[in-house]
C-alpha positions as CSV (number, residue, x, y, z in Angstrom):
1,M,66.2,-23.6,-40.2
2,S,67.2,-22.5,-36.7
3,A,70.0,-20.0,-36.1
4,S,72.0,-22.6,-34.2
5,S,71.8,-25.2,-36.9
6,D,72.6,-22.5,-39.5
7,S,75.7,-21.3,-37.6
8,A,76.8,-24.9,-37.0
9,R,76.6,-25.4,-40.8
10,T,78.4,-22.2,-41.7
11,D,81.7,-22.4,-39.9
12,S,84.8,-20.9,-41.5
13,S,85.5,-24.0,-43.4
14,S,82.1,-24.2,-45.1
15,T,82.7,-21.7,-47.9
16,D,83.1,-24.4,-50.5
17,S,80.2,-26.0,-52.2
18,S,80.3,-29.0,-49.8
19,S,78.1,-27.2,-47.3
20,R,74.5,-28.1,-48.0
21,S,71.1,-26.8,-46.9
22,A,69.2,-28.9,-44.5
23,R,66.1,-28.3,-46.6
24,N,67.7,-29.3,-49.9
25,P,70.9,-31.3,-49.4
26,S,71.9,-30.8,-53.1
27,R,71.8,-27.0,-52.6
28,A,75.3,-25.5,-52.2
29,G,76.1,-22.3,-50.4
30,H,76.3,-20.7,-47.1
31,R,74.8,-17.7,-45.3
32,S,76.7,-14.5,-45.4
33,S,76.9,-11.9,-42.6
34,T,77.6,-9.2,-45.2
35,T,74.6,-9.6,-47.4
36,G,71.8,-9.7,-44.8
37,G,72.1,-13.5,-44.5
38,Q,71.5,-13.9,-48.2
39,P,73.1,-17.2,-49.4
40,L,76.4,-17.0,-51.2
41,N,77.9,-19.5,-53.6
42,D,80.8,-19.5,-56.0
43,L,78.8,-19.4,-59.2
44,P,79.3,-16.5,-61.5
45,W,76.2,-14.4,-62.2
46,W,76.0,-15.6,-65.9
47,R,75.8,-19.2,-64.8
48,W,73.0,-18.4,-62.4
49,R,71.1,-16.6,-65.2
50,T,71.7,-19.3,-67.7
51,R,70.4,-22.0,-65.4
52,L,67.4,-19.9,-64.4
53,R,66.6,-19.1,-68.0
54,S,66.8,-22.8,-68.9
55,A,64.2,-23.6,-66.2
56,L,61.9,-20.7,-67.2
57,H,62.2,-21.8,-70.9
58,M,61.1,-25.4,-70.1
59,L,58.4,-24.2,-67.6
60,S,57.0,-21.7,-70.1
61,D,56.6,-24.0,-73.1
62,P,53.4,-26.3,-73.1
63,A,54.4,-28.0,-76.4
64,F,57.8,-28.9,-74.9
65,Q,56.2,-30.1,-71.7
66,Q,54.0,-32.5,-73.7
67,D,56.8,-33.7,-76.0
68,A,59.5,-34.0,-73.4
69,W,58.2,-34.4,-69.9
70,L,54.9,-36.3,-70.6
71,A,56.5,-38.4,-73.3
72,G,59.6,-39.1,-71.0
73,R,62.0,-37.8,-73.7
74,P,65.6,-38.2,-72.4
75,G,67.9,-35.3,-71.9
76,Y,65.6,-32.8,-70.4
77,G,65.0,-33.9,-66.9
78,D,61.5,-33.5,-65.4
79,V,59.4,-30.8,-63.9
80,T,61.0,-31.0,-60.5
81,D,64.4,-30.7,-62.0
82,A,63.4,-27.5,-63.7
83,V,61.9,-26.1,-60.5
84,Y,65.1,-26.8,-58.6
85,R,67.2,-25.1,-61.4
86,L,64.8,-22.2,-61.0
87,V,65.5,-21.7,-57.3
88,E,68.6,-23.7,-56.3
89,D,71.4,-21.3,-57.2
90,T,69.4,-18.1,-56.4
91,W,67.4,-19.3,-53.4
92,L,64.4,-17.5,-55.0
93,D,62.2,-19.7,-52.9
94,R,63.5,-17.8,-49.9
95,W,64.7,-14.5,-51.2
96,P,62.9,-11.9,-53.3
97,A,64.2,-11.6,-56.9
98,E,64.7,-7.9,-56.3
99,K,67.8,-8.7,-54.2
100,Y,69.4,-9.9,-57.5
101,V,68.9,-6.7,-59.6
102,G,72.4,-5.8,-60.8
103,T,73.7,-9.4,-60.6
104,I,71.3,-11.9,-62.2
105,F,68.7,-9.5,-63.3
106,R,69.3,-6.3,-65.3
107,D,66.4,-4.4,-63.8
108,A,63.4,-4.4,-61.5
109,E,61.1,-5.5,-64.3
110,E,63.1,-8.7,-65.0
111,A,63.1,-9.4,-61.2
112,A,59.4,-8.8,-60.8
113,L,58.5,-11.2,-63.7
114,V,60.8,-13.9,-62.4
115,G,59.5,-13.4,-58.9
116,A,55.9,-13.8,-60.1
117,A,56.8,-17.0,-62.1
118,V,58.6,-18.5,-59.1
119,L,55.6,-17.9,-56.8
120,R,53.2,-19.5,-59.3
121,V,55.4,-22.5,-60.0
122,L,56.2,-23.1,-56.4
123,Q,52.5,-22.9,-55.4
124,V,51.7,-25.8,-57.8
125,L,54.8,-27.7,-56.7
126,H,53.7,-27.4,-53.0
127,E,50.2,-28.5,-53.8
128,V,51.2,-31.4,-56.1
129,G,54.3,-32.4,-54.2
130,A,57.9,-32.7,-55.2
131,D,58.8,-35.5,-57.6
132,A,55.2,-36.0,-58.8
133,P,54.7,-37.3,-62.3
134,A,54.6,-34.6,-65.0
135,A,50.9,-35.3,-65.6
136,A,50.1,-34.2,-62.0
137,Y,51.8,-30.8,-62.6
138,L,50.4,-30.2,-66.1
139,G,46.9,-31.3,-65.0
140,H,46.8,-29.0,-62.0
141,P,44.2,-26.2,-62.5
142,E,46.7,-23.5,-61.7
143,W,49.4,-24.8,-64.0
144,P,48.4,-22.7,-67.0
145,E,48.9,-19.6,-64.9
146,A,52.3,-20.8,-63.8
147,V,53.2,-21.4,-67.5
148,L,52.0,-17.9,-68.5
149,A,54.1,-16.3,-65.7
150,A,57.1,-18.4,-66.7
151,R,56.6,-17.4,-70.3
152,A,56.5,-13.7,-69.5
153,A,59.7,-14.0,-67.5
154,H,61.4,-16.2,-70.2
155,I,60.5,-13.8,-73.0
156,R,61.8,-10.8,-71.1
157,L,65.1,-12.4,-70.2
158,A,65.7,-14.0,-73.6
159,V,65.0,-10.7,-75.4
160,S,67.3,-8.8,-73.0
161,D,70.0,-11.3,-73.8
162,G,69.4,-11.0,-77.6
163,D,68.1,-14.5,-77.9
164,N,65.0,-15.9,-79.7
165,P,62.6,-16.9,-77.0
166,D,60.8,-19.4,-79.3
167,T,63.7,-21.8,-79.9
168,E,63.4,-25.2,-78.4
169,P,64.8,-25.6,-74.9
170,R,68.4,-26.9,-74.7
171,T,69.1,-30.3,-73.3
172,L,70.6,-30.6,-69.8
173,D,73.9,-31.8,-71.4
174,D,73.9,-28.6,-73.5
175,L,73.2,-26.6,-70.3
176,R,76.1,-28.3,-68.5
177,M,78.4,-27.4,-71.4
178,L,77.3,-23.8,-71.4
179,T,77.7,-23.3,-67.7
180,R,80.9,-25.3,-67.2
181,I,83.6,-23.3,-65.5
182,N,87.1,-24.3,-66.7
């Protein structure tokens, strides 16, 4: 995105979630002059972490992927939805995970594992294309490596939060309830 289009998009009235990225019109936020241009939004850190964990959980579970995504089971979205949840609040497709240590991530190890998972998943996404059928992602030769990277990150974050990493992923409705801000 050019600096001129970025500045046009981030005038003083664009601090609400109505400002959208030209690359992803569903992505809220604006650029900050106080965080090195890192995007800001009004989501609390725990909501970022919950959404990111949900995505990692789904991306890390091959049995879930077969039962939900390939079978078209309602309530769980699709692969692309999980990828967007992985990066949309955090902009991890543009910013290193290390920038979020102390906010979303407890330490550098969590950040490194999530960063590695994001890179692996996005590599497959870029090769397959956004909104491809689940079988295209799951059949990609590098998908198993993406799943393993997502699994390592998922386990680390779940254990850090005192959760069992082997429970079934929550539905998107459950996720909305958990991350609702009153």
